[in-house]
C-alpha positions in Angstrom: 163.7 177.0 94.2 163.0 173.3 95.0 164.3 170.2 93.2 162.3 169.1 90.2 161.2 165.7 91.1 159.1 165.1 88.0 162.6 165.0 86.0 163.9 162.5 88.3 160.9 160.4 88.5 160.7 160.5 84.5 164.3 159.4 84.2 163.5 156.6 86.5 160.4 155.5 84.6 161.8 155.9 81.3 164.9 153.5 82.5 162.4 150.8 84.0 160.3 151.1 80.8 163.4 150.1 78.6 164.6 147.4 80.8 161.3 145.8 80.6 161.4 146.5 77.0 164.6 144.9 76.6 163.7 141.8 78.5 160.6 141.4 76.2 163.0 141.6 73.4 165.6 138.8 74.8 162.1 136.7 75.6 160.9 136.9 72.1 164.4 136.2 70.5 164.3 132.9 72.5 160.8 131.8 71.2 160.8 128.4 69.8 158.0 128.2 67.1 156.3 125.4 65.8 155.9 123.3 69.0 152.7 122.0 70.6 151.5 121.7 74.1 152.8 118.4 75.5 149.2 117.2 76.6 145.4 117.6 75.5 144.3 120.9 76.7 141.6 119.5 79.0 144.4 118.3 81.1 145.7 122.0 81.8 142.0 123.1 83.1 141.8 123.1 87.1 142.5 125.1 90.1 145.8 125.8 91.0 146.5 127.2 94.5 149.4 128.9 96.4 149.1 129.7 99.9 150.5 133.2 99.4 148.2 134.3 96.6 145.4 132.1 96.3 143.8 130.4 93.4 144.4 130.6 89.7 141.4 129.0 87.8 142.2 127.7 84.1 138.8 126.4 82.2 138.5 125.0 78.6 135.9 126.6 76.1 136.1 124.4 72.9 139.9 124.6 71.8 140.6 127.9 73.9 141.9 127.7 77.6 140.8 130.6 79.7 142.6 131.8 83.0 141.3 134.0 86.0 143.3 135.0 89.1 141.7 137.3 91.4 139.5 140.3 90.1 142.1 141.9 88.0 143.2 139.2 85.7 140.8 137.4 83.5 141.8 136.2 79.8 142.3 133.7 77.3 145.5 131.6 77.0 147.7 131.5 73.6 149.8 128.6 73.0 153.4 130.2 72.9 155.8 127.4 73.1 155.8 123.9 74.9 153.9 124.1 77.8 154.0 127.8 78.1 151.2 130.0 77.2 150.5 133.8 76.9 147.6 135.2 78.9 145.9 137.8 76.8 144.1 139.7 79.6 140.7 141.5 79.1 141.9 144.5 80.8 144.7 145.5 78.5 146.3 147.7 81.0 147.3 144.4 82.6 149.6 143.6 79.6 150.4 139.8 78.7 151.8 137.4 81.1 153.4 133.9 80.5 151.8 130.8 82.2 153.9 128.0 82.2 152.5 124.5 83.1 154.7 121.8 84.7 153.5 118.4 83.6 153.6 115.6 86.4 155.2 113.0 84.1 151.9 110.7 84.1 149.7 112.6 81.8 148.8 115.4 84.1 149.9 118.8 85.2 151.2 119.0 88.7 151.4 123.2 88.9 151.6 126.4 86.9 153.9 129.3 87.2 152.8 132.8 86.6 153.3 136.0 88.4 156.6 135.0 90.0 155.0 132.3 91.9 154.1 128.4 91.9 150.5 127.3 92.1 149.9 123.7 92.6 147.1 121.9 91.2 144.3 121.0 93.4 143.0 117.4 93.0 
C-alpha cells in the first residue's frame, strides 16, 4: 500500500502549532505591564506605506485606534506595551498581530512594523 501522508502532515502541523504556541508564551513572559504609549493616540493615526506590501491605515475613533491592511485585516488596536499595540482582527481566523510604532523623536511617528515588514508613514 501507499504511504499515509495524512500522518506525516499531522505531525508537521502539530510541530508548527507547538512552535507557534511556544513563541507566543515567550512573548507573553516578556510583556511589560503598566506602560503607556509615548505619544497621544492621534499621532499614531495616518497611512503607512511599504513598496512591497502596500498601505496600512491607522485611524482614531475616540480613544481607540483602528487598523486596516488590505481586505483581510481590519480591527481595533489595543495597547500592549510602550509603542506596541495588538491588533484584534474582526476575522478571528487572522488571529492577533503586534503593531509596533516607531517614534521619530520629534513628537511624531516615522513608521510602523507589522506583518514582518516596516511601513513608512506618509507625510
